[in-house]
PyMOL Python script that loads the backbone (N, CA, C, O; Angstrom):
from pymol import cmd

cmd.read_pdbstr("""\
ATOM      1  N   MET A   1      88.919 -59.518  66.889  1.00  0.00           N
ATOM      2  CA  MET A   1      89.263 -60.561  67.499  1.00  0.00           C
ATOM      3  C   MET A   1      88.172 -61.433  68.321  1.00  0.00           C
ATOM      4  O   MET A   1      88.199 -62.663  68.291  1.00  0.00           O
ATOM      5  N   GLN A   2      87.177 -60.676  69.084  1.00  0.00           N
ATOM      6  CA  GLN A   2      86.019 -61.267  70.015  1.00  0.00           C
ATOM      7  C   GLN A   2      84.986 -61.875  68.769  1.00  0.00           C
ATOM      8  O   GLN A   2      84.460 -62.980  68.908  1.00  0.00           O
ATOM      9  N   LEU A   3      84.759 -61.052  67.564  1.00  0.00           N
ATOM     10  CA  LEU A   3      83.712 -61.551  66.629  1.00  0.00           C
ATOM     11  C   LEU A   3      84.159 -62.733  65.901  1.00  0.00           C
ATOM     12  O   LEU A   3      83.312 -63.432  65.346  1.00  0.00           O
ATOM     13  N   ASN A   4      85.657 -63.096  65.829  1.00  0.00           N
ATOM     14  CA  ASN A   4      86.229 -64.244  65.198  1.00  0.00           C
ATOM     15  C   ASN A   4      86.020 -65.082  66.231  1.00  0.00           C
ATOM     16  O   ASN A   4      85.681 -66.172  65.769  1.00  0.00           O
ATOM     17  N   ASN A   5      86.056 -65.097  67.274  1.00  0.00           N
ATOM     18  CA  ASN A   5      85.915 -66.173  68.310  1.00  0.00           C
ATOM     19  C   ASN A   5      84.410 -66.641  68.190  1.00  0.00           C
ATOM     20  O   ASN A   5      84.134 -67.836  68.287  1.00  0.00           O
ATOM     21  N   MET A   6      83.402 -65.642  67.971  1.00  0.00           N
ATOM     22  CA  MET A   6      81.973 -65.991  68.103  1.00  0.00           C
ATOM     23  C   MET A   6      81.747 -66.694  66.802  1.00  0.00           C
ATOM     24  O   MET A   6      80.782 -67.457  66.782  1.00  0.00           O
ATOM     25  N   LYS A   7      82.415 -66.585  65.780  1.00  0.00           N
ATOM     26  CA  LYS A   7      82.090 -67.111  64.555  1.00  0.00           C
ATOM     27  C   LYS A   7      82.691 -68.549  64.421  1.00  0.00           C
ATOM     28  O   LYS A   7      82.293 -69.433  63.662  1.00  0.00           O
ATOM     29  N   LYS A   8      83.831 -68.614  65.399  1.00  0.00           N
ATOM     30  CA  LYS A   8      84.448 -70.063  65.631  1.00  0.00           C
ATOM     31  C   LYS A   8      83.246 -70.940  66.603  1.00  0.00           C
ATOM     32  O   LYS A   8      82.781 -72.053  66.358  1.00  0.00           O
ATOM     33  N   ILE A   9      83.034 -70.322  67.394  1.00  0.00           N
ATOM     34  CA  ILE A   9      81.899 -70.733  68.509  1.00  0.00           C
ATOM     35  C   ILE A   9      80.738 -71.052  67.641  1.00  0.00           C
ATOM     36  O   ILE A   9      80.361 -72.198  67.884  1.00  0.00           O
ATOM     37  N   GLU A  10      79.985 -70.441  66.666  1.00  0.00           N
ATOM     38  CA  GLU A  10      78.941 -70.761  66.033  1.00  0.00           C
ATOM     39  C   GLU A  10      79.201 -71.919  65.154  1.00  0.00           C
ATOM     40  O   GLU A  10      78.437 -72.876  65.031  1.00  0.00           O
ATOM     41  N   ARG A  11      80.431 -71.754  64.498  1.00  0.00           N
ATOM     42  CA  ARG A  11      80.348 -73.126  63.502  1.00  0.00           C
ATOM     43  C   ARG A  11      80.550 -74.196  64.243  1.00  0.00           C
ATOM     44  O   ARG A  11      79.948 -75.234  63.968  1.00  0.00           O
ATOM     45  N   ILE A  12      81.539 -74.123  65.442  1.00  0.00           N
ATOM     46  CA  ILE A  12      81.160 -75.298  66.263  1.00  0.00           C
ATOM     47  C   ILE A  12      80.096 -75.989  66.603  1.00  0.00           C
ATOM     48  O   ILE A  12      80.010 -77.216  66.670  1.00  0.00           O
ATOM     49  N   ALA A  13      79.081 -75.006  66.872  1.00  0.00           N
ATOM     50  CA  ALA A  13      77.671 -75.346  67.497  1.00  0.00           C
ATOM     51  C   ALA A  13      76.981 -76.006  66.243  1.00  0.00           C
ATOM     52  O   ALA A  13      76.205 -76.944  66.429  1.00  0.00           O
ATOM     53  N   LYS A  14      77.236 -75.549  64.982  1.00  0.00           N
ATOM     54  CA  LYS A  14      76.384 -76.151  63.871  1.00  0.00           C
ATOM     55  C   LYS A  14      77.045 -77.174  63.541  1.00  0.00           C
ATOM     56  O   LYS A  14      76.417 -77.791  62.680  1.00  0.00           O
ATOM     57  N   GLN A  15      78.192 -77.757  63.849  1.00  0.00           N
ATOM     58  CA  GLN A  15      79.011 -79.344  63.475  1.00  0.00           C
ATOM     59  C   GLN A  15      78.291 -79.995  64.813  1.00  0.00           C
ATOM     60  O   GLN A  15      77.669 -81.018  64.528  1.00  0.00           O
ATOM     61  N   PHE A  16      78.248 -79.699  65.946  1.00  0.00           N
ATOM     62  CA  PHE A  16      77.340 -80.552  66.657  1.00  0.00           C
ATOM     63  C   PHE A  16      75.987 -80.751  66.619  1.00  0.00           C
ATOM     64  O   PHE A  16      75.422 -81.686  67.186  1.00  0.00           O
ATOM     65  N   ASN A  17      75.408 -79.837  65.921  1.00  0.00           N
ATOM     66  CA  ASN A  17      74.013 -80.025  65.905  1.00  0.00           C
ATOM     67  C   ASN A  17      73.748 -81.102  64.680  1.00  0.00           C
ATOM     68  O   ASN A  17      72.662 -81.655  64.508  1.00  0.00           O
ATOM     69  N   LYS A  18      74.830 -81.295  63.917  1.00  0.00           N
ATOM     70  CA  LYS A  18      74.711 -82.175  62.790  1.00  0.00           C
ATOM     71  C   LYS A  18      74.914 -83.798  63.418  1.00  0.00           C
ATOM     72  O   LYS A  18      74.576 -84.706  62.658  1.00  0.00           O
ATOM     73  N   ILE A  19      75.389 -84.120  64.611  1.00  0.00           N
ATOM     74  CA  ILE A  19      75.663 -85.253  65.267  1.00  0.00           C
ATOM     75  C   ILE A  19      74.318 -86.096  65.155  1.00  0.00           C
ATOM     76  O   ILE A  19      73.229 -85.546  65.322  1.00  0.00           O
ATOM     77  N   ASN A  20      74.425 -87.367  64.884  1.00  0.00           N
ATOM     78  CA  ASN A  20      73.316 -88.148  64.850  1.00  0.00           C
ATOM     79  C   ASN A  20      72.888 -88.459  66.224  1.00  0.00           C
ATOM     80  O   ASN A  20      73.665 -88.240  67.153  1.00  0.00           O
ATOM     81  N   ARG A  21      71.694 -88.962  66.435  1.00  0.00           N
ATOM     82  CA  ARG A  21      70.682 -88.978  67.396  1.00  0.00           C
ATOM     83  C   ARG A  21      71.015 -90.020  68.638  1.00  0.00           C
ATOM     84  O   ARG A  21      70.556 -89.809  69.760  1.00  0.00           O
ATOM     85  N   LEU A  22      71.766 -91.045  68.373  1.00  0.00           N
ATOM     86  CA  LEU A  22      72.568 -91.996  69.172  1.00  0.00           C
ATOM     87  C   LEU A  22      73.705 -91.241  69.920  1.00  0.00           C
ATOM     88  O   LEU A  22      73.769 -91.307  71.148  1.00  0.00           O
ATOM     89  N   SER A  23      74.610 -90.518  69.183  1.00  0.00           N
ATOM     90  CA  SER A  23      75.526 -89.824  69.898  1.00  0.00           C
ATOM     91  C   SER A  23      75.246 -88.608  70.838  1.00  0.00           C
ATOM     92  O   SER A  23      75.948 -88.222  71.773  1.00  0.00           O
ATOM     93  N   LYS A  24      74.043 -88.077  70.375  1.00  0.00           N
ATOM     94  CA  LYS A  24      73.617 -87.218  71.200  1.00  0.00           C
ATOM     95  C   LYS A  24      73.046 -87.489  72.510  1.00  0.00           C
ATOM     96  O   LYS A  24      73.173 -86.751  73.487  1.00  0.00           O
ATOM     97  N   ILE A  25      72.415 -88.579  72.475  1.00  0.00           N
ATOM     98  CA  ILE A  25      72.028 -89.274  73.774  1.00  0.00           C
ATOM     99  C   ILE A  25      72.917 -89.913  74.642  1.00  0.00           C
ATOM    100  O   ILE A  25      72.709 -90.036  75.849  1.00  0.00           O
ATOM    101  N   ILE A  26      74.104 -90.404  73.933  1.00  0.00           N
ATOM    102  CA  ILE A  26      75.170 -90.927  74.798  1.00  0.00           C
ATOM    103  C   ILE A  26      75.957 -89.730  75.605  1.00  0.00           C
ATOM    104  O   ILE A  26      76.359 -89.882  76.758  1.00  0.00           O
ATOM    105  N   ILE A  27      76.123 -88.525  74.852  1.00  0.00           N
ATOM    106  CA  ILE A  27      76.755 -87.335  75.044  1.00  0.00           C
ATOM    107  C   ILE A  27      75.563 -86.923  76.123  1.00  0.00           C
ATOM    108  O   ILE A  27      76.023 -86.681  77.239  1.00  0.00           O
ATOM    109  N   LYS A  28      74.452 -86.824  76.036  1.00  0.00           N
ATOM    110  CA  LYS A  28      73.661 -86.203  77.081  1.00  0.00           C
ATOM    111  C   LYS A  28      73.556 -86.775  78.333  1.00  0.00           C
ATOM    112  O   LYS A  28      73.570 -86.037  79.317  1.00  0.00           O
ATOM    113  N   TYR A  29      73.433 -88.204  78.479  1.00  0.00           N
ATOM    114  CA  TYR A  29      73.067 -89.205  79.656  1.00  0.00           C
ATOM    115  C   TYR A  29      74.860 -89.170  80.129  1.00  0.00           C
ATOM    116  O   TYR A  29      75.045 -89.103  81.345  1.00  0.00           O
ATOM    117  N   GLY A  30      75.616 -89.196  79.596  1.00  0.00           N
ATOM    118  CA  GLY A  30      76.864 -89.023  79.949  1.00  0.00           C
ATOM    119  C   GLY A  30      77.178 -87.643  80.768  1.00  0.00           C
ATOM    120  O   GLY A  30      77.705 -87.689  81.879  1.00  0.00           O
ATOM    121  N   PHE A  31      76.849 -86.523  80.194  1.00  0.00           N
ATOM    122  CA  PHE A  31      77.084 -85.486  81.057  1.00  0.00           C
ATOM    123  C   PHE A  31      76.281 -85.125  82.283  1.00  0.00           C
ATOM    124  O   PHE A  31      76.511 -84.370  83.228  1.00  0.00           O
ATOM    125  N   PHE A  32      75.155 -85.992  81.933  1.00  0.00           N
ATOM    126  CA  PHE A  32      74.424 -85.990  83.419  1.00  0.00           C
ATOM    127  C   PHE A  32      74.829 -86.988  84.537  1.00  0.00           C
ATOM    128  O   PHE A  32      74.462 -86.915  85.710  1.00  0.00           O
ATOM    129  N   THR A  33      75.720 -88.019  83.948  1.00  0.00           N
ATOM    130  CA  THR A  33      76.220 -88.817  84.909  1.00  0.00           C
ATOM    131  C   THR A  33      77.823 -88.016  85.493  1.00  0.00           C
ATOM    132  O   THR A  33      78.375 -88.266  86.565  1.00  0.00           O
ATOM    133  N   PHE A  34      78.229 -87.189  84.606  1.00  0.00           N
ATOM    134  CA  PHE A  34      79.469 -86.401  84.937  1.00  0.00           C
ATOM    135  C   PHE A  34      79.197 -85.502  86.259  1.00  0.00           C
ATOM    136  O   PHE A  34      79.848 -85.410  87.300  1.00  0.00           O
ATOM    137  N   PHE A  35      77.797 -84.769  85.769  1.00  0.00           N
ATOM    138  CA  PHE A  35      77.138 -83.512  86.873  1.00  0.00           C
ATOM    139  C   PHE A  35      77.017 -84.549  88.165  1.00  0.00           C
ATOM    140  O   PHE A  35      77.592 -84.162  89.182  1.00  0.00           O
ATOM    141  N   ALA A  36      76.350 -85.790  88.231  1.00  0.00           N
ATOM    142  CA  ALA A  36      75.906 -86.381  89.505  1.00  0.00           C
ATOM    143  C   ALA A  36      76.893 -86.854  90.204  1.00  0.00           C
ATOM    144  O   ALA A  36      76.801 -86.949  91.428  1.00  0.00           O
ATOM    145  N   LEU A  37      78.025 -87.234  89.507  1.00  0.00           N
ATOM    146  CA  LEU A  37      79.187 -87.830  90.214  1.00  0.00           C
ATOM    147  C   LEU A  37      80.085 -86.547  90.810  1.00  0.00           C
ATOM    148  O   LEU A  37      80.703 -86.587  91.874  1.00  0.00           O
ATOM    149  N   PHE A  38      80.029 -85.447  89.936  1.00  0.00           N
ATOM    150  CA  PHE A  38      80.834 -84.074  90.214  1.00  0.00           C
ATOM    151  C   PHE A  38      80.148 -83.716  91.522  1.00  0.00           C
ATOM    152  O   PHE A  38      80.880 -83.555  92.499  1.00  0.00           O
ATOM    153  N   LEU A  39      79.062 -83.597  91.640  1.00  0.00           N
ATOM    154  CA  LEU A  39      78.160 -83.136  93.031  1.00  0.00           C
ATOM    155  C   LEU A  39      78.254 -84.341  94.189  1.00  0.00           C
ATOM    156  O   LEU A  39      78.395 -84.063  95.380  1.00  0.00           O
ATOM    157  N   LEU A  40      78.177 -85.426  93.796  1.00  0.00           N
ATOM    158  CA  LEU A  40      78.585 -85.997  94.832  1.00  0.00           C
ATOM    159  C   LEU A  40      79.925 -86.243  95.355  1.00  0.00           C
ATOM    160  O   LEU A  40      80.087 -86.861  96.408  1.00  0.00           O
ATOM    161  N   GLY A  41      80.928 -85.768  94.637  1.00  0.00           N
ATOM    162  CA  GLY A  41      82.410 -85.696  94.965  1.00  0.00           C
ATOM    163  C   GLY A  41      82.457 -84.390  95.772  1.00  0.00           C
ATOM    164  O   GLY A  41      82.988 -84.311  96.879  1.00  0.00           O
ATOM    165  N   ALA A  42      81.900 -83.440  95.176  1.00  0.00           N
ATOM    166  CA  ALA A  42      81.958 -81.988  95.907  1.00  0.00           C
ATOM    167  C   ALA A  42      81.493 -82.010  97.096  1.00  0.00           C
ATOM    168  O   ALA A  42      82.086 -81.449  98.017  1.00  0.00           O
ATOM    169  N   LEU A  43      80.270 -82.713  97.274  1.00  0.00           N
ATOM    170  CA  LEU A  43      79.457 -82.825  98.967  1.00  0.00           C
ATOM    171  C   LEU A  43      80.411 -83.533  99.499  1.00  0.00           C
ATOM    172  O   LEU A  43      80.684 -83.061 100.603  1.00  0.00           O
ATOM    173  N   THR A  44      81.064 -84.463  99.236  1.00  0.00           N
ATOM    174  CA  THR A  44      81.933 -85.505 100.007  1.00  0.00           C
ATOM    175  C   THR A  44      83.062 -84.746 100.828  1.00  0.00           C
ATOM    176  O   THR A  44      83.447 -84.932 101.982  1.00  0.00           O
ATOM    177  N   ILE A  45      83.517 -83.717  99.748  1.00  0.00           N
ATOM    178  CA  ILE A  45      84.947 -83.010  99.974  1.00  0.00           C
ATOM    179  C   ILE A  45      84.278 -81.633 101.193  1.00  0.00           C
ATOM    180  O   ILE A  45      84.826 -81.281 102.237  1.00  0.00           O
ATOM    181  N   LEU A  46      83.224 -81.200 100.720  1.00  0.00           N
ATOM    182  CA  LEU A  46      82.513 -80.404 101.798  1.00  0.00           C
ATOM    183  C   LEU A  46      82.132 -80.986 103.180  1.00  0.00           C
ATOM    184  O   LEU A  46      82.107 -80.407 104.266  1.00  0.00           O
ATOM    185  N   MET A  47      81.823 -82.354 102.858  1.00  0.00           N
ATOM    186  CA  MET A  47      81.237 -82.855 104.134  1.00  0.00           C
ATOM    187  C   MET A  47      82.716 -83.132 105.268  1.00  0.00           C
ATOM    188  O   MET A  47      82.738 -83.069 106.497  1.00  0.00           O
ATOM    189  N   TYR A  48      83.829 -83.441 104.314  1.00  0.00           N
ATOM    190  CA  TYR A  48      85.222 -83.545 105.248  1.00  0.00           C
ATOM    191  C   TYR A  48      85.589 -82.427 106.041  1.00  0.00           C
ATOM    192  O   TYR A  48      85.901 -82.460 107.231  1.00  0.00           O
ATOM    193  N   GLN A  49      85.513 -81.174 105.106  1.00  0.00           N
ATOM    194  CA  GLN A  49      85.884 -80.112 105.599  1.00  0.00           C
ATOM    195  C   GLN A  49      84.911 -79.383 106.822  1.00  0.00           C
ATOM    196  O   GLN A  49      85.289 -78.556 107.652  1.00  0.00           O
ATOM    197  N   THR A  50      83.882 -79.819 106.697  1.00  0.00           N
ATOM    198  CA  THR A  50      82.938 -79.143 108.046  1.00  0.00           C
ATOM    199  C   THR A  50      82.582 -80.321 109.090  1.00  0.00           C
ATOM    200  O   THR A  50      82.373 -79.979 110.254  1.00  0.00           O
ATOM    201  N   VAL A  51      82.503 -81.641 108.759  1.00  0.00           N
ATOM    202  CA  VAL A  51      81.920 -82.460 109.867  1.00  0.00           C
ATOM    203  C   VAL A  51      82.908 -83.526 110.332  1.00  0.00           C
ATOM    204  O   VAL A  51      82.961 -83.811 111.529  1.00  0.00           O
ATOM    205  N   PHE A  52      83.895 -84.280 109.205  1.00  0.00           N
ATOM    206  CA  PHE A  52      84.641 -85.286 109.456  1.00  0.00           C
ATOM    207  C   PHE A  52      86.264 -84.800 109.449  1.00  0.00           C
ATOM    208  O   PHE A  52      86.940 -85.270 108.534  1.00  0.00           O
ATOM    209  N   TYR A  53      86.856 -83.997 110.294  1.00  0.00           N
ATOM    210  CA  TYR A  53      87.913 -83.562 110.289  1.00  0.00           C
ATOM    211  C   TYR A  53      89.139 -84.509 110.487  1.00  0.00           C
ATOM    212  O   TYR A  53      90.257 -84.311 110.013  1.00  0.00           O
ATOM    213  N   SER A  54      88.785 -85.489 111.203  1.00  0.00           N
ATOM    214  CA  SER A  54      89.835 -86.812 111.358  1.00  0.00           C
ATOM    215  C   SER A  54      90.000 -87.668 110.629  1.00  0.00           C
ATOM    216  O   SER A  54      91.014 -88.364 110.674  1.00  0.00           O
ATOM    217  N   ASN A  55      88.863 -87.873 109.604  1.00  0.00           N
ATOM    218  CA  ASN A  55      89.288 -88.957 108.845  1.00  0.00           C
ATOM    219  C   ASN A  55      89.614 -88.708 107.374  1.00  0.00           C
ATOM    220  O   ASN A  55      88.748 -88.601 106.506  1.00  0.00           O
ATOM    221  N   SER A  56      90.850 -88.629 107.174  1.00  0.00           N
ATOM    222  CA  SER A  56      91.296 -88.161 105.581  1.00  0.00           C
ATOM    223  C   SER A  56      90.688 -89.028 104.556  1.00  0.00           C
ATOM    224  O   SER A  56      90.459 -88.426 103.507  1.00  0.00           O
ATOM    225  N   TYR A  57      90.337 -90.377 104.566  1.00  0.00           N
ATOM    226  CA  TYR A  57      89.773 -91.013 103.745  1.00  0.00           C
ATOM    227  C   TYR A  57      88.790 -90.597 102.937  1.00  0.00           C
ATOM    228  O   TYR A  57      88.649 -90.760 101.725  1.00  0.00           O
ATOM    229  N   ILE A  58      87.930 -89.886 103.953  1.00  0.00           N
ATOM    230  CA  ILE A  58      86.932 -88.988 103.305  1.00  0.00           C
ATOM    231  C   ILE A  58      87.138 -87.987 102.071  1.00  0.00           C
ATOM    232  O   ILE A  58      86.502 -88.029 101.018  1.00  0.00           O
ATOM    233  N   TYR A  59      88.175 -87.058 102.413  1.00  0.00           N
ATOM    234  CA  TYR A  59      88.879 -86.283 101.430  1.00  0.00           C
ATOM    235  C   TYR A  59      89.252 -87.282 100.373  1.00  0.00           C
ATOM    236  O   TYR A  59      88.597 -87.366  99.334  1.00  0.00           O
ATOM    237  N   TYR A  60      90.033 -87.849 100.558  1.00  0.00           N
ATOM    238  CA  TYR A  60      90.250 -88.870  99.464  1.00  0.00           C
ATOM    239  C   TYR A  60      89.501 -89.489  98.268  1.00  0.00           C
ATOM    240  O   TYR A  60      89.637 -89.465  97.044  1.00  0.00           O
ATOM    241  N   LEU A  61      88.762 -89.980  99.033  1.00  0.00           N
ATOM    242  CA  LEU A  61      87.130 -90.566  98.293  1.00  0.00           C
ATOM    243  C   LEU A  61      86.755 -89.493  97.628  1.00  0.00           C
ATOM    244  O   LEU A  61      86.678 -89.685  96.415  1.00  0.00           O
ATOM    245  N   GLY A  62      86.379 -87.962  98.151  1.00  0.00           N
ATOM    246  CA  GLY A  62      85.722 -86.969  97.260  1.00  0.00           C
ATOM    247  C   GLY A  62      86.825 -86.823  96.098  1.00  0.00           C
ATOM    248  O   GLY A  62      86.413 -86.721  94.943  1.00  0.00           O
ATOM    249  N   THR A  63      88.074 -86.809  96.326  1.00  0.00           N
ATOM    250  CA  THR A  63      88.686 -86.259  95.313  1.00  0.00           C
ATOM    251  C   THR A  63      88.819 -87.301  94.049  1.00  0.00           C
ATOM    252  O   THR A  63      88.875 -87.019  92.852  1.00  0.00           O
ATOM    253  N   GLN A  64      88.854 -88.653  94.707  1.00  0.00           N
ATOM    254  CA  GLN A  64      88.797 -89.688  93.433  1.00  0.00           C
ATOM    255  C   GLN A  64      87.696 -89.677  92.652  1.00  0.00           C
ATOM    256  O   GLN A  64      87.732 -90.010  91.468  1.00  0.00           O
ATOM    257  N   ILE A  65      86.293 -89.168  93.458  1.00  0.00           N
ATOM    258  CA  ILE A  65      85.081 -89.099  92.748  1.00  0.00           C
ATOM    259  C   ILE A  65      85.227 -88.040  91.684  1.00  0.00           C
ATOM    260  O   ILE A  65      85.095 -88.335  90.496  1.00  0.00           O
ATOM    261  N   VAL A  66      85.507 -86.759  92.101  1.00  0.00           N
ATOM    262  CA  VAL A  66      85.915 -85.947  91.134  1.00  0.00           C
ATOM    263  C   VAL A  66      86.878 -86.163  89.807  1.00  0.00           C
ATOM    264  O   VAL A  66      86.576 -85.759  88.684  1.00  0.00           O
ATOM    265  N   LYS A  67      87.860 -86.738  90.078  1.00  0.00           N
ATOM    266  CA  LYS A  67      88.605 -86.893  88.992  1.00  0.00           C
ATOM    267  C   LYS A  67      87.925 -88.084  88.231  1.00  0.00           C
ATOM    268  O   LYS A  67      88.108 -87.997  87.016  1.00  0.00           O
ATOM    269  N   THR A  68      87.211 -89.140  88.608  1.00  0.00           N
ATOM    270  CA  THR A  68      86.421 -89.878  87.886  1.00  0.00           C
ATOM    271  C   THR A  68      85.288 -89.240  87.102  1.00  0.00           C
ATOM    272  O   THR A  68      85.130 -89.596  85.934  1.00  0.00           O
ATOM    273  N   SER A  69      84.643 -88.509  87.529  1.00  0.00           N
ATOM    274  CA  SER A  69      83.516 -87.838  86.665  1.00  0.00           C
ATOM    275  C   SER A  69      84.072 -87.063  85.646  1.00  0.00           C
ATOM    276  O   SER A  69      83.398 -86.906  84.629  1.00  0.00           O
ATOM    277  N   PHE A  70      85.372 -86.459  85.742  1.00  0.00           N
ATOM    278  CA  PHE A  70      85.903 -86.003  84.547  1.00  0.00           C
ATOM    279  C   PHE A  70      86.272 -86.770  83.539  1.00  0.00           C
ATOM    280  O   PHE A  70      86.149 -86.415  82.367  1.00  0.00           O
ATOM    281  N   THR A  71      86.933 -88.297  84.037  1.00  0.00           N
ATOM    282  CA  THR A  71      87.221 -88.980  83.115  1.00  0.00           C
ATOM    283  C   THR A  71      86.360 -89.443  82.418  1.00  0.00           C
ATOM    284  O   THR A  71      86.620 -89.545  81.219  1.00  0.00           O
ATOM    285  N   ILE A  72      85.205 -89.830  82.847  1.00  0.00           N
ATOM    286  CA  ILE A  72      84.000 -90.374  82.549  1.00  0.00           C
ATOM    287  C   ILE A  72      83.191 -89.388  81.472  1.00  0.00           C
ATOM    288  O   ILE A  72      82.545 -89.895  80.555  1.00  0.00           O
ATOM    289  N   LEU A  73      83.265 -88.039  81.636  1.00  0.00           N
ATOM    290  CA  LEU A  73      83.086 -86.801  80.897  1.00  0.00           C
ATOM    291  C   LEU A  73      83.854 -86.902  79.573  1.00  0.00           C
ATOM    292  O   LEU A  73      83.297 -86.681  78.498  1.00  0.00           O
ATOM    293  N   ALA A  74      85.109 -87.233  79.675  1.00  0.00           N
ATOM    294  CA  ALA A  74      85.868 -87.202  78.535  1.00  0.00           C
ATOM    295  C   ALA A  74      85.709 -88.309  77.727  1.00  0.00           C
ATOM    296  O   ALA A  74      85.750 -88.167  76.505  1.00  0.00           O
ATOM    297  N   GLU A  75      85.499 -89.600  78.326  1.00  0.00           N
ATOM    298  CA  GLU A  75      85.281 -90.826  77.744  1.00  0.00           C
ATOM    299  C   GLU A  75      83.808 -90.734  76.635  1.00  0.00           C
ATOM    300  O   GLU A  75      83.635 -91.312  75.562  1.00  0.00           O
ATOM    301  N   VAL A  76      82.963 -89.856  77.320  1.00  0.00           N
ATOM    302  CA  VAL A  76      81.600 -90.099  77.023  1.00  0.00           C
ATOM    303  C   VAL A  76      81.751 -89.212  75.684  1.00  0.00           C
ATOM    304  O   VAL A  76      81.440 -89.641  74.573  1.00  0.00           O
ATOM    305  N   ILE A  77      82.216 -88.053  75.902  1.00  0.00           N
ATOM    306  CA  ILE A  77      82.353 -87.152  74.459  1.00  0.00           C
ATOM    307  C   ILE A  77      83.332 -88.001  73.338  1.00  0.00           C
ATOM    308  O   ILE A  77      82.888 -88.348  72.243  1.00  0.00           O
ATOM    309  N   ILE A  78      84.253 -88.186  73.629  1.00  0.00           N
ATOM    310  CA  ILE A  78      85.179 -88.840  72.622  1.00  0.00           C
ATOM    311  C   ILE A  78      84.075 -90.287  72.034  1.00  0.00           C
ATOM    312  O   ILE A  78      83.849 -90.568  70.857  1.00  0.00           O
ATOM    313  N   GLY A  79      83.640 -90.877  73.044  1.00  0.00           N
ATOM    314  CA  GLY A  79      83.086 -91.920  72.569  1.00  0.00           C
ATOM    315  C   GLY A  79      81.749 -91.626  71.513  1.00  0.00           C
ATOM    316  O   GLY A  79      81.559 -92.254  70.471  1.00  0.00           O
ATOM    317  N   GLY A  80      81.095 -90.798  71.905  1.00  0.00           N
ATOM    318  CA  GLY A  80      80.041 -90.075  71.116  1.00  0.00           C
ATOM    319  C   GLY A  80      80.637 -89.662  69.639  1.00  0.00           C
ATOM    320  O   GLY A  80      80.124 -90.046  68.588  1.00  0.00           O
ATOM    321  N   LEU A  81      81.625 -88.948  69.709  1.00  0.00           N
ATOM    322  CA  LEU A  81      82.008 -88.360  68.359  1.00  0.00           C
ATOM    323  C   LEU A  81      82.507 -89.357  67.644  1.00  0.00           C
ATOM    324  O   LEU A  81      82.427 -89.281  66.418  1.00  0.00           O
ATOM    325  N   VAL A  82      83.248 -90.728  68.390  1.00  0.00           N
ATOM    326  CA  VAL A  82      84.149 -91.856  67.679  1.00  0.00           C
ATOM    327  C   VAL A  82      82.787 -92.318  66.806  1.00  0.00           C
ATOM    328  O   VAL A  82      82.767 -92.493  65.588  1.00  0.00           O
ATOM    329  N   ILE A  83      81.740 -92.461  67.657  1.00  0.00           N
ATOM    330  CA  ILE A  83      80.469 -93.410  66.986  1.00  0.00           C
ATOM    331  C   ILE A  83      79.752 -92.646  65.764  1.00  0.00           C
ATOM    332  O   ILE A  83      79.391 -93.068  64.665  1.00  0.00           O
ATOM    333  N   ASP A  84      79.673 -91.321  66.372  1.00  0.00           N
ATOM    334  CA  ASP A  84      79.115 -90.366  65.103  1.00  0.00           C
ATOM    335  C   ASP A  84      80.032 -90.455  63.945  1.00  0.00           C
ATOM    336  O   ASP A  84      79.422 -90.561  62.881  1.00  0.00           O
ATOM    337  N   PHE A  85      81.306 -90.443  63.846  1.00  0.00           N
ATOM    338  CA  PHE A  85      82.355 -90.631  62.828  1.00  0.00           C
ATOM    339  C   PHE A  85      82.133 -92.187  62.036  1.00  0.00           C
ATOM    340  O   PHE A  85      82.000 -92.348  60.823  1.00  0.00           O
ATOM    341  N   ILE A  86      82.136 -93.015  62.859  1.00  0.00           N
ATOM    342  CA  ILE A  86      81.880 -94.332  62.253  1.00  0.00           C
ATOM    343  C   ILE A  86      80.478 -94.160  61.550  1.00  0.00           C
ATOM    344  O   ILE A  86      80.391 -94.418  60.349  1.00  0.00           O
ATOM    345  N   ALA A  87      79.544 -93.797  62.158  1.00  0.00           N
ATOM    346  CA  ALA A  87      78.303 -94.090  61.455  1.00  0.00           C
ATOM    347  C   ALA A  87      77.882 -93.572  60.268  1.00  0.00           C
ATOM    348  O   ALA A  87      77.151 -94.144  59.460  1.00  0.00           O
ATOM    349  N   GLU A  88      78.480 -92.186  60.144  1.00  0.00           N
ATOM    350  CA  GLU A  88      78.478 -91.177  59.117  1.00  0.00           C
ATOM    351  C   GLU A  88      79.518 -91.876  58.272  1.00  0.00           C
ATOM    352  O   GLU A  88      79.388 -91.487  57.112  1.00  0.00           O
ATOM    353  N   LYS A  89      80.511 -92.765  58.393  1.00  0.00           N
ATOM    354  CA  LYS A  89      81.158 -93.357  57.256  1.00  0.00           C
ATOM    355  C   LYS A  89      80.659 -94.259  56.821  1.00  0.00           C
ATOM    356  O   LYS A  89      80.986 -94.448  55.649  1.00  0.00           O
ATOM    357  N   GLY A  90      79.656 -95.290  57.407  1.00  0.00           N
ATOM    358  CA  GLY A  90      79.090 -96.384  57.269  1.00  0.00           C
ATOM    359  C   GLY A  90      78.019 -96.282  56.689  1.00  0.00           C
ATOM    360  O   GLY A  90      77.335 -97.284  56.476  1.00  0.00           O
TER     361      GLY A  90
END
""", "prot")
cmd.dss("prot")
cmd.show_as("cartoon", "prot")
cmd.util.cbc("prot")
cmd.orient("prot")
């Protein structure tokens, strides 16, 4: 079972290595943007829990930043793969 999963992961990795350069750049910088926003949101939530107990808007802001970071990551990955698919067909 575990060997079968490793083969699937290797096959997925090989397919990702075939992606064109533009799509790789889009996904790479999209991941960096996701990571930066995720850290910003996590730090905002941490600040709420340690410093700003009375201001619940800080907590709401932090959770929205984290949610937005995951949305951006999904959009960038899907967009990069769609661009790769269109470039491959064209």
